[in-house]
C-alpha positions in Angstrom: -3.2 -2.1 19.0 -0.7 -3.6 16.5 2.4 -1.9 15.3 0.9 -0.8 12.0 -2.1 0.8 13.7 0.2 2.7 16.1 2.3 3.9 13.2 -0.8 5.1 11.3 -2.2 6.7 14.4 1.0 8.6 14.9 1.0 9.9 11.4 -2.2 11.7 11.9 -1.8 12.8 15.4 1.2 14.9 14.4 -0.3 16.5 11.4 -0.8 20.2 11.8 -4.5 21.2 11.9 -4.3 23.4 8.8 -5.2 22.9 5.1 -2.3 22.2 2.8 -2.0 22.2 -0.9 -1.7 18.4 -1.4 1.0 16.8 -3.4 -1.4 15.3 -6.0 -2.5 18.8 -7.1 0.7 19.0 -9.2 -1.3 17.0 -11.7 -3.5 20.0 -12.8 -5.2 20.1 -9.5 -6.1 16.4 -9.2 -7.4 15.5 -5.7 -7.7 12.2 -3.9 -11.2 10.8 -3.7 -12.2 12.4 -7.1 -13.9 10.2 -9.7 -12.3 8.7 -12.7 -14.0 11.0 -15.2 -13.0 14.1 -13.2 -9.4 13.0 -13.0 -9.3 12.0 -16.7 -10.6 15.5 -17.7 -7.9 17.2 -15.7 -5.1 15.1 -17.1 -6.2 15.4 -20.7 -4.3 18.6 -21.3 -1.0 17.6 -19.5 -0.6 13.9 -20.7 0.7 12.6 -24.0 -1.5 9.5 -23.7 -3.8 7.8 -21.3 -5.4 4.4 -21.0 -8.0 3.0 -18.5 -7.8 -0.6 -17.3 -11.0 -1.9 -15.6 -10.9 -5.0 -13.5 -14.0 -7.2 -13.4 -13.0 -9.0 -10.2 -11.2 -6.5 -7.9 -8.1 -7.5 -6.0 -7.1 -4.0 -5.0 -7.8 -4.0 -1.3 -9.7 -0.7 -1.1 -12.1 -1.7 -3.8 -15.4 -3.4 -2.9 -17.0 -3.6 -6.3 -15.0 -1.7 -8.9 -11.2 -1.3 -9.6 -9.8 0.9 -12.3 -6.3 2.1 -13.2 -5.8 5.2 -15.3 -2.3 5.1 -16.9 -0.8 8.2 -18.3 2.5 8.9 -20.1 4.7 11.9 -20.3 2.8 14.0 -17.8 3.8 17.7 -17.7 4.0 19.4 -14.4 5.3 22.8 -13.3 8.6 21.1 -12.2 9.1 18.9 -15.3 7.8 15.9 -17.1 7.2 12.5 -15.5 7.4 9.5 -17.8 4.6 7.3 -16.4 1.9 7.7 -13.7 -0.9 5.4 -12.7 -4.0 6.6 -10.9 -5.9 3.8 -9.1 -9.5 4.1 -8.3 -11.6 2.0 -5.8 -15.3 2.2 -6.4 -14.8 5.4 -8.5 -12.7 7.2 -5.9 -9.0 8.0 -6.4 -7.0 6.4 -3.6 -3.5 5.8 -5.0 -1.0 7.5 -7.3 2.3 6.0 -8.4 4.8 8.0 -10.5 7.9 6.5 -12.2 11.0 8.0 -13.9 12.0 11.6 -13.3 9.5 11.6 -10.4 11.5 12.0 -7.1 13.2 15.1 -8.3 10.0 16.7 -9.5 8.2 16.2 -6.1 11.2 17.0 -4.0 12.8 20.0 -5.7 10.7 22.8 -4.2 9.9 21.4 -0.8 10.9 23.5 2.3 9.7 21.0 4.9 11.8 18.1 6.2 11.0 14.5 5.3 10.9 11.7 7.8 12.9 8.6 6.9 11.1 5.2 7.0 12.9 2.2 5.5 14.0 3.3 2.1 11.4 6.1 1.9 11.4 9.8 2.4 8.0 10.6 3.8 6.1 13.9 3.8 3.3 13.0 6.2 1.0 16.0 5.6 0.9 15.2 1.9 0.7 11.4 2.3 3.7 11.5 0.0 6.4 8.7 -0.2 9.6 8.9 -2.2 12.0 6.1 -3.0 15.1 7.7 -4.6 16.8 4.3 -5.3 13.9 3.3 -7.6 12.9 6.8 -8.6 9.2 6.1 -7.7 6.8 8.4 -5.9 3.6 7.4 -4.2 0.6 9.5 -3.1 -2.3 7.9 -1.4 -5.3 8.1 0.8 -5.3 7.4 4.6 -6.9 4.0 3.9 -4.1 3.1 1.5 -1.4 4.2 4.0 -3.0 2.0 6.7 -2.2 -1.1 4.6 1.3 0.2 3.6 0.5 0.6 -0.2 3.7 2.7 -0.5 5.5 -0.7 -0.6 3.4 -1.8 -3.6 4.4 -1.2 -7.2 1.4 -1.2 -9.5 2.0 -4.0 -12.0 -0.3 -2.3 -14.6 2.5 0.2 -15.3 4.3 -2.7 -17.0 2.9 -3.0 -20.5 3.5 -6.8 -20.6 1.6 -7.5 -17.3 -1.1 -10.0 -18.0 -3.0 -9.7 -14.7 -2.2 -13.3 -13.6 -1.9 -13.7 -9.9 -2.4 -16.2 -7.2 -5.9 -16.3 -5.6 -5.2 -19.1 -3.1 -7.6 -18.9 -0.2 -5.2 -20.8 2.1 -3.2 -19.0 4.7 0.4 -19.0 3.3 2.0 -22.4 4.1 5.3 -20.9 5.3 3.6 -19.3 8.3 4.1 -21.9 11.1 2.9 -21.0 14.6 5.5 -21.8 17.2 8.4 -21.6 14.7 11.7 -20.6 16.2 12.8 -17.2 15.1 16.4 -18.2 14.4 15.3 -21.0 12.0 12.3 -19.2 10.6 13.6 -15.7 9.8 15.2 -16.8 6.5 11.9 -18.4 5.4 10.1 -15.2 6.1 12.7 -13.3 4.0 12.4 -15.8 1.2 8.6 -15.4 0.9 8.6 -11.6 1.1 9.7 -8.8 -1.2 11.7 -7.4 1.8 11.5 -7.4 5.6 12.4 -5.4 8.6 12.6 -6.3 12.3 11.4 -4.2 15.2 11.6 -4.5 19.0 8.2 -4.1 20.5 7.4 -1.5 23.2 6.2 -4.0 25.9 2.5 -3.3 25.6 2.0 -6.9 24.5 3.5 -9.0 27.3 3.5 -12.1 25.0 5.6 -10.7 22.2 9.0 -8.9 22.3 9.9 -8.9 18.6 8.1 -8.3 15.3 9.3 -9.1 11.8 7.4 -7.0 9.2 7.1 -8.9 5.9 6.2 -6.8 2.8 4.9 -8.2 -0.5 3.5 -11.5 0.8 1.1 -12.9 -1.8 -2.4 -13.6 -0.3 -5.8 -13.7 -2.0 -4.5 -12.0 -5.1 -2.5 -9.1 -3.6 1.0 -8.6 -2.1 0.4 -7.7 1.5 2.2 -6.7 4.7 2.4 -9.5 7.2 3.4 -8.8 10.8 4.9 -11.8 12.5 5.2 -11.5 16.3 7.5 -13.6 18.4 7.4 -14.2 22.2 10.4 -15.9 23.8 11.8 -16.5 20.3 8.6 -18.4 19.1 6.1 -17.2 16.5 2.8 -16.7 18.4 0.8 -14.0 16.4 0.5 -13.2 12.7 -1.4 -10.2 11.4 -2.2 -10.1 7.6 -3.2 -6.5 6.8 -6.4 -6.1 4.8 -8.8 -3.2 4.0 -12.4 -2.5 4.6 -13.4 -2.7 0.9 -12.3 -6.4 0.6 -13.8 -7.5 3.9 -16.8 -9.4 2.4 -14.8 -11.2 -0.3 -12.1 -12.2 2.2 -14.7 -13.5 4.6 -16.4 -15.6 1.9 -13.0 -16.9 0.7 -12.1 -18.0 4.3 -15.5 -19.7 4.8 -15.2 -21.5 1.5 -11.7 -22.7 2.5 -12.1 -23.4 6.2 -15.8 -23.4 6.9 -17.8 -21.1 9.2 -15.9 -19.4 12.0 -16.1 -20.6 15.6 -15.9 -17.1 16.9 -16.4 -13.6 15.6 -16.3 -10.1 17.2 -17.5 -6.6 16.1 -14.1 -5.7 14.7 
């Protein structure tokens, strides 16, 4: 089990077995996994404006066939008004919410529970809620989105000048060089990531002692988390986190680039 899987498993093992009022319900009782039309109807009375962006060829990892972004401005909540919020849907199910400007205060002001600290984020696990005070951004997301660390992604469609242009290279990023020495290679990982953090491993993998987590690495049209593992100071394993919804298109892309696999397993 890799580090991300252990972290995700831990999140859900420690959740109390009770039903909570989820964080997303602050938006007029919006719920994760609801359809676009349902969410639009609920937001109509509390938003100044709204706009739907539909993507013909999905790159959002959780989307298999259909990707949509509902962008709302000046959304009124019981705790105040948030300037911009995007609701992202994969195959007509709400999986991801990102709120910007006057957002952290609104979500944090009435909480009685204690947040966990992870990198630059305050995390309320039971609500799948992530807050970054420095950037004044709040994320709420499904379990699937948490698994691939989407709280480190900032939805570009919230920027009005975003054109949708992104790299769709099928090649494994060139800077990933197996056997590279960590002392020489760490700066290259940092240069090709939005940010990184380094973790000592727990010993369950006898071949690796250290892992550098690289966030925002562009691969197949989406900024991803890459986990680079080092044994005896040499890079020996790389994990590129992906989601179930994009499994088929990634497989086709890899076959188109490298040919048929020489080995597959059930996972």
